[in-house]
C-alpha positions, 0 to 999 in steps of 0.5 A: 900764230895760226891766223898769221900764217893764213894771212901770209898765205892769202897775201901771197895768193893775191900777189900771184893773181895781181901780177906783182910776182910776174916772172921776168927771169926767162927766155922769150921772144920779144918781137918778130919781123916778117919780110914777104918777097913775091915770086912767080908763084906765091912768095918767100917769107923771111921771119926774123925772131928776137930772142931774149935770155934774162936768166943768170945762166946760158940757155940750153939748146934752142930751136925755132919752130915756124908755122904758116897757117891759113886762117880760113881753114885752120890748116898749116901750109908750111912749117920749119924747125931750125936749130939756133944754138944757145944764147948767153945769159942776159943777152939778146940775139935775132935769127931768120928763118925762110920758107915759101907759100904758093898762094896769095892771101892772109896767113897767120905766122906763129913762131915757137921757141923751144929748149930741148924740145920744150916750148918756152915762148911763142909769138903770132902775127898775121900778114897779107901775101900779095901777088907780084906787084904792079910796078906802078903801085906806090909804096905805103909805109906804116910805123909799127912800134919801137924797141929800145935796149940799154946796151952799155954804161959810159962816163961813170954810168952817167950816160947810157948807150941806147939801141933803138929799133923802130919797125915799119911795114910796107903795105903797098908796092916796092918802095923807093930809097927810105931813110929813118930819122929818130929823135930823142928830145928832153926839151926843145933845146936838148934834142938828139938825132940819129939816122939809118939808111934803110934802102928799098923795102919790097911790098908786104915787107916788115923791117926794123931800122937801127940807130944807137944813141949815147944819152944822159941817163937821168933825163926824161925823153920823148922819142919820134920817128920820121921816114923819108922816101927819096928825100920826101917825108912819107910818114912820121910818129911819136912814142905815146909815152915819155921814157925814163932811161934810169927806170929801164933794166940793162940789156932788157928790150922794151917795146913802145907803141908809136902814134903816127902823125895825124892819127888818134892814139890806139886805146889800151884794152881795158883788160890788158894785164900789166905787172903790179896790183889790180885794184879790185883784187888788191882791195879784196885781199885787204878786206879779207886780211882785215876781216881775219885780223878782226875776228875775236880769238 
């Protein structure tokens, strides 16, 4: 009996460190967009944060603390705290906070999500603030990633309503009129296409398009994104993995990498933690358990 309890304790510890018991029942920032609008001096930054409540209950009183830091000095150059109220259970909302920086340059934008003064989640991203762009400087559009959320079941749960939000970043001058086309392909004969009119995006702007599909749930999809400026394709890319909708939890945002056409895939860091057993940890746990069980009583 004593050894059985020890075995259970060791297995539980291994599960914790391997990530199998990763906690998803929380409130956290899933993503953030940053729009930079040049002014006569400096720029106005608009930071949009996407917040997900995975709990079975509504949140308490929430607020967002946005800090702009100069990485060269590690000093804060701007800060703002904004109350956002509460978020209903099993839902997502987005909130925008605007503040100004006086000088061009590279900044670290950090957003903290607080509930009754306690930090629940944080997210950070670097942005380059430019001076007012030359009217002749062309736009330079990049695709960042793609958010996907299942919002509703239809047709007796055989189909799902899917919100898809690819992000783009304009690292050049102000763009012309942009349109985004998103394709969900099962095979060459089963392709679903939706588009979003995004208008003009200023230089250094980060925005997220949004389209909605109604798709059969039990299929495997390859998603691709195409961006046109004034009717001409300027960038396109494909999600670097196939997506099975029946493996995604309802109303839970998922984020996927997009590989731009003509560019190699970004390698996955060797030490990136993902839910599940880490091979080495699992093997050590099993060896430990067997060694205990094999000891003479």
